[in-house]
C-alpha positions as CSV (number, residue, x, y, z in Angstrom):
1,M,0.0,0.0,0.0
2,A,1.2,3.5,-0.8
3,K,1.7,5.8,2.1
4,T,-0.6,8.8,1.8
5,D,0.4,12.2,3.2
6,T,-2.3,13.7,5.3
7,I,-2.0,17.3,6.4
8,I,-3.5,18.1,9.7
9,L,-4.7,21.6,9.9
10,V,-4.8,23.1,13.3
11,P,-6.2,26.6,13.3
12,D,-3.9,29.3,14.7
13,E,-6.6,30.5,17.0
14,I,-6.9,27.1,18.7
15,V,-3.1,27.0,19.4
16,M,-3.0,30.6,20.5
17,N,-5.8,30.1,23.0
18,Q,-3.9,27.3,24.5
19,I,-0.7,29.3,25.1
20,Y,-0.3,30.7,28.6
21,Y,2.3,33.0,30.1
22,I,3.8,31.4,33.2
23,R,7.1,32.1,35.0
24,G,8.0,34.6,32.3
25,Q,7.6,32.4,29.3
26,K,5.0,31.3,26.9
27,V,3.9,27.7,27.6
28,M,1.3,25.0,26.8
29,L,-0.3,22.6,29.2
30,D,0.2,18.9,28.8
31,R,-3.5,18.2,28.4
32,D,-3.9,20.7,25.6
33,L,-0.9,19.3,23.8
34,A,-2.2,15.7,24.3
35,E,-5.5,16.7,22.8
36,L,-3.8,18.3,19.8
37,Y,-1.6,15.2,19.3
38,G,-4.6,12.9,19.6
39,V,-3.3,11.0,22.6
40,E,-4.3,10.7,26.3
41,T,-2.6,13.1,28.7
42,K,-1.1,10.2,30.7
43,V,0.4,8.7,27.5
44,L,2.1,12.1,26.8
45,T,3.4,12.5,30.4
46,Q,4.7,8.9,30.5
47,A,6.6,9.4,27.2
48,V,8.1,12.6,28.7
49,R,9.0,11.0,32.0
50,R,10.7,8.1,30.1
51,N,12.7,10.6,28.1
52,I,13.3,13.2,30.8
53,A,16.8,13.9,29.6
54,R,15.3,15.6,26.6
55,F,13.8,18.2,28.9
56,P,16.8,19.4,30.9
57,T,15.6,22.9,32.1
58,E,12.5,24.9,32.7
59,D,12.8,26.4,29.2
60,F,11.7,22.9,28.0
61,M,9.3,21.7,30.6
62,F,8.3,22.1,34.3
63,E,5.5,21.1,36.6
64,L,3.1,23.7,37.8
65,T,2.8,24.5,41.5
66,Q,-0.5,24.4,43.2
67,E,-0.6,28.2,43.3
68,E,0.0,28.4,39.6
69,W,-2.5,25.7,38.7
70,G,-5.3,27.1,40.9
71,P,-6.2,30.2,38.7
72,L,-5.8,28.1,35.5
73,R,-8.0,25.3,36.8
74,S,-10.8,27.8,37.6
75,Q,-10.9,28.7,33.9
76,F,-11.8,25.1,33.0
77,V,-15.2,25.2,34.7
78,T,-17.0,22.3,33.0
79,L,-15.7,18.8,32.8
80,K,-15.7,17.2,29.3
81,K,-16.1,13.8,30.9
82,R,-16.1,12.3,34.3
83,G,-12.6,11.9,35.7
84,A,-11.0,14.5,33.3
85,H,-9.2,16.2,36.2
86,S,-5.9,14.5,37.0
87,K,-4.7,14.1,40.5
88,Y,-1.3,15.2,39.3
89,L,-0.2,18.8,38.7
90,P,0.1,19.5,35.0
91,L,3.3,19.7,33.1
92,V,3.8,22.7,30.9
93,F,6.1,23.0,27.9
94,G,7.9,26.0,26.5
95,E,8.7,26.4,22.9
96,A,11.8,24.3,23.2
97,G,9.9,21.6,25.0
98,V,7.2,21.5,22.4
99,A,9.8,21.1,19.7
100,M,11.3,18.2,21.7
101,L,8.0,16.5,22.0
102,S,8.1,15.5,18.3
103,S,11.1,13.3,19.1
104,V,9.3,11.7,22.1
105,L,6.0,11.2,20.4
106,K,7.0,9.7,17.1
107,S,3.6,9.6,15.3
108,E,3.1,11.5,12.0
109,R,0.3,13.5,13.6
110,A,2.7,14.6,16.4
111,I,5.2,15.8,13.9
112,Q,2.7,17.8,11.9
113,V,1.0,19.3,14.9
114,N,4.4,20.2,16.3
115,I,5.3,22.0,13.1
116,R,2.1,24.0,13.4
117,I,2.6,24.9,17.0
118,I,6.2,26.0,16.4
119,Q,5.0,28.2,13.5
120,V,2.5,29.9,15.9
121,F,5.2,30.4,18.5
122,I,7.4,32.0,15.8
123,R,4.5,34.2,14.7
124,L,3.9,35.3,18.3
125,R,7.5,36.2,18.7
126,R,7.5,38.3,15.5
127,V,4.4,40.1,16.7
128,L,6.0,40.7,20.1
129,M,9.2,42.0,18.3
130,D,7.1,44.3,16.0
131,N,5.3,45.7,19.1
132,T,8.6,46.2,20.9
133,N,10.1,48.0,17.9
134,V,7.0,50.2,17.7
135,H,7.2,51.0,21.4
136,L,11.0,51.8,21.1
137,E,10.2,54.2,18.1
138,I,7.5,55.9,20.1
139,E,9.9,56.4,23.0
140,R,12.5,57.8,20.7
141,I,10.0,60.3,19.3
142,K,8.8,61.2,22.8
143,R,12.4,61.9,23.8
144,K,12.9,64.0,20.7
145,L,9.7,66.0,21.4
146,D,10.7,66.5,25.0
147,N,14.0,68.0,23.8
148,Q,12.1,70.2,21.4
149,D,9.8,71.3,24.1
150,K,12.8,72.3,26.2
151,N,14.3,74.2,23.3
152,I,11.1,76.0,22.5
153,E,10.8,76.9,26.2
154,V,14.3,78.4,26.1
155,V,13.4,80.4,22.9
156,F,10.3,81.8,24.6
157,Q,12.4,82.7,27.6
158,Y,14.8,84.7,25.5
159,L,12.0,86.4,23.6
160,D,10.4,87.4,27.0
161,E,13.8,88.9,28.1
162,L,14.1,90.8,24.8
163,N,10.6,92.1,25.1
164,E,11.3,93.3,28.6
165,K,14.4,95.2,27.4
166,V,12.4,96.9,24.6
167,K,9.7,98.0,27.0
168,H,12.1,99.1,29.7
169,P,15.4,100.1,28.2
170,P,18.2,100.2,30.8
171,L,19.1,103.7,32.1
172,L,22.3,105.0,30.7
173,P,24.7,106.5,33.2
174,D,25.6,110.2,32.8
175,R,28.3,110.5,30.2
176,E,30.3,113.2,28.7
177,M,28.9,114.4,25.5
178,V,30.5,113.4,22.4
179,G,30.9,115.8,19.5
180,Y,32.3,119.2,18.7
181,K,32.6,121.9,21.3
182,V,31.7,125.3,20.3
183,G,33.3,128.0,22.1
184,K,36.8,129.4,22.8
185,R,39.6,128.5,20.6
186,K,42.9,127.6,22.0
187,K,45.8,129.3,20.5
């Protein structure tokens, strides 16, 4: 039989809605990733734990604390099915960890979904960089305007001083008259 290439389309919105900002990085929950990959969460976590060397630092993967999980858990109000809540705290994966998951989960679907997720992470990074560049440009313009405001203030101060001098010219001290003297001639 010929192997057929199937392309799995995961809309960007679905992936973006499953990216959270925790501990200063963008991460995805194990249960969301498992759903995208089409496997059970426990299968994903077992595969990760068996290959823990592939996830050496928190950039790749870490387990949420109870304090971090509490607010997130309250967002998932309804259960999809009975027993959907795990007794274990979820694992979360950063961009590097998501990339590493394709080597742990070796299905064709996992590879295709991983590619899609990485593309979304890259797009988010670009948007963030574009926003950062816009903010930097705005700050540069503000600084320039602040300097111009100060320069305009100095110009108006000089104009006020000149105006005062014209209205109230300084009194000249008594001086000896300059010019020709008419009167006796010296011989």
